[in-house]
N, C-alpha and C positions, 0 to 999 in steps of 0.2 A: 504494500500499500504506499502511495506516495503522499507527501503533504499537500493537501489541497489548498488552492489559492482563491476558490470559489466558495461561496457560502451555501448551505443547503436551501432549498426553496422553503419559505415560510408558509406551511399549509394552511394556516389561520387566514391568511390573505386569500388564497384560492378559495377556501370554503365561504368566506364572506362575499367574494365576487360571485360565486355560484349561487348564493342564496338571494343576493342582489338581483341577479338576472331572472331567478324563479319568481320574485315578488314582482318584477316589472312584467312578467308573463301573465300574471293572474287576472288583470282586468281583460286582457285578450282572450284569455281562455273562457272567463265568466260569460262574455258576451257572444261567444261563438255558438253557433248551432250547426250540428252535422247535417249534411245534405242526405244522410241515410237514416235520420230519426223516424221516419215513418215507414221504413221498410224492414224486412226481415234480416237486412245485412247489419243493422245495428247492433243486435245481440251478438252476432259473430265477432264484430270488431271488440265488444266489451270483453267477451271471453278471451279472445286472442291477446288483447291488450293487457289483461289481468295476468294471463300465464307468462307474458313477456316480463312484466314487472317482478313476478315471483322469480323468474330465471335470473333477472338482474340481482335480486337480493341474494339468492343462493351463490350467484357468481362473485359478489363482493364478499361473502363469508368465506368461500373457498380460497380467494385470494388473500385475505387476512390471516388465514391459518398458516400460510407459507411465509408472507412478508411481515407479519405482526411482531414488532420488536427488533426487527432485523434491518428495516429500511434506513439506508444512509450508513449501515455499518458493514454490509457485505453485498455481493452480487447474488441475488436469488435466482436460480435458474431451473428450478423444479415445479412441478404441478403446472398451474396456469401460466407460471412465468416461463416455462418451457416453449409454450406456444406464442406468446406475445410479451412484450416488455411491460406493458402497463395494463394488465387484465382488470385492475380497479376501475380504471377510467373507462375501458370498454363496457364494464357492467353498469357504470353510471350512465353512459350514452344509450345503452340498450333499455334501460329504466325510463329515461326521457321519451324514447320513442313509445314505449308502452303505453305511457300517459296519454299520448296524442291519440293512439288507437284506441283506447278505452273511451276517450271523449268522441270517437266516431269520425276521425279525419285524417286522411293521408297526408294532407298539406300540413296540419299541425303536428303530426308525428314527425315529418321531414324536418319542420322548422325546429322543433324542441331537440330532436336529435342532433341536428346541424349546429344549433348553439352550444349544445354540451360537447360536441365533438371539437369545435373550434377552440373553446375555452380550455378544455383538458388537453387538447394537442399542444397548444402553447405552454402550459404548464408542465407537459411531459418534456418538452424541448428544454425548458429551463433546468429542470430536474437532471436531464441527462449531461448538461453542461457541468454540473457538479460531480456526477457519477463518472464521467470521464476523467475529470481531474484527480478524483479520489482513489479510483480502482483502475487506472491505466495500467498495462494495456488489457486486462481481463474484460473490462467493460466493452471496450472497442471490438474484441472478439465476439463478445455476446451479441452486440448490436448488429454485427455484420451477419450473424446467423440467424437471429430471431427478429422478426417483424415488430414494429414499435406498438401498434394498437390492433390492427387486423390480424386476428390469430391464424395460425398454421397448425391444425390438429395433428397432423402426421408427425410432428416433432414433439409430441407429448412424451414426457418422462417423469418418474417420481420415485423417490426411494420407498422402501417397503414401510417405513416408520417416519412419521413427521412430528416434531414437537411444536407446540405453539404457546404464544403468551395470552394466558387467560384474561389478564387485565386489559390488554390492547383489544381482545376480541369484545369484551364487555363495553369499552368505550365505543367501539363501532356499531354496538347494538342499536343506538339512538339514530344513526343514518339508515340502518336496514328498516326500523320500524317508521322512519319517515317516507321510505319508498313504500312500504305495505299501506301506509296511509293514504297514498294516492287512490286506492281502489275505492274506499268509501267516499273520498273526494270527488271522483269521477261520477259516482252514483248520486251524490248530492247535487252536482251540477246538471246532471240530466233531469232530476226531479224538479229543480227550480226552473229550468227551461220549459219542461212540460206544463208547469203551473203557470207560465206566463211572466215570471218575475224576471228571468234572464233570457237572453237570445235575441240578438238585433241583427246579426249577419250569418250568413251561411258558407260553410267551407266544405268542399268534398274531401 
């Protein structure tokens, strides 16, 4: 390990930026009505979206099992990190897409997923500046072999036993519950739209 001249990314800033963007999207989401709301397609959107959100939560927990307590201390290359370098960010992006689907809109799913992807890709690039400085040349070799965010399942590998930091896992429970809260949130938005309280423009 070399002496890094670059400081690690302040994750609190990334979290607050993400929360700020999420809050900015709330009015847009609240007054959007799905173009499929009066068709049999809407329930399909809701089920698929909920499953996508659950997959995102499971992906985040899976990633934390491997990276928790080790981030910025070593190059983790097993489990989800053997398929892509930032599976936590991939899971978050998937969760944002799931919310859009639950609300019944391809456009909203693409918009939310795209915003999440851009923010987290910029964060990933900044993180890698630190990791390359701290763990060269090991991280450079890892980056050459494993894609940044889009996973490559054929590269999956994992040891038989994996240890995890229970405290870090508990700390991330709030984020996971936040994603699961999107499911009743989407149902609430639909109820309010059906009652005429919300819904002023339509998105496909």
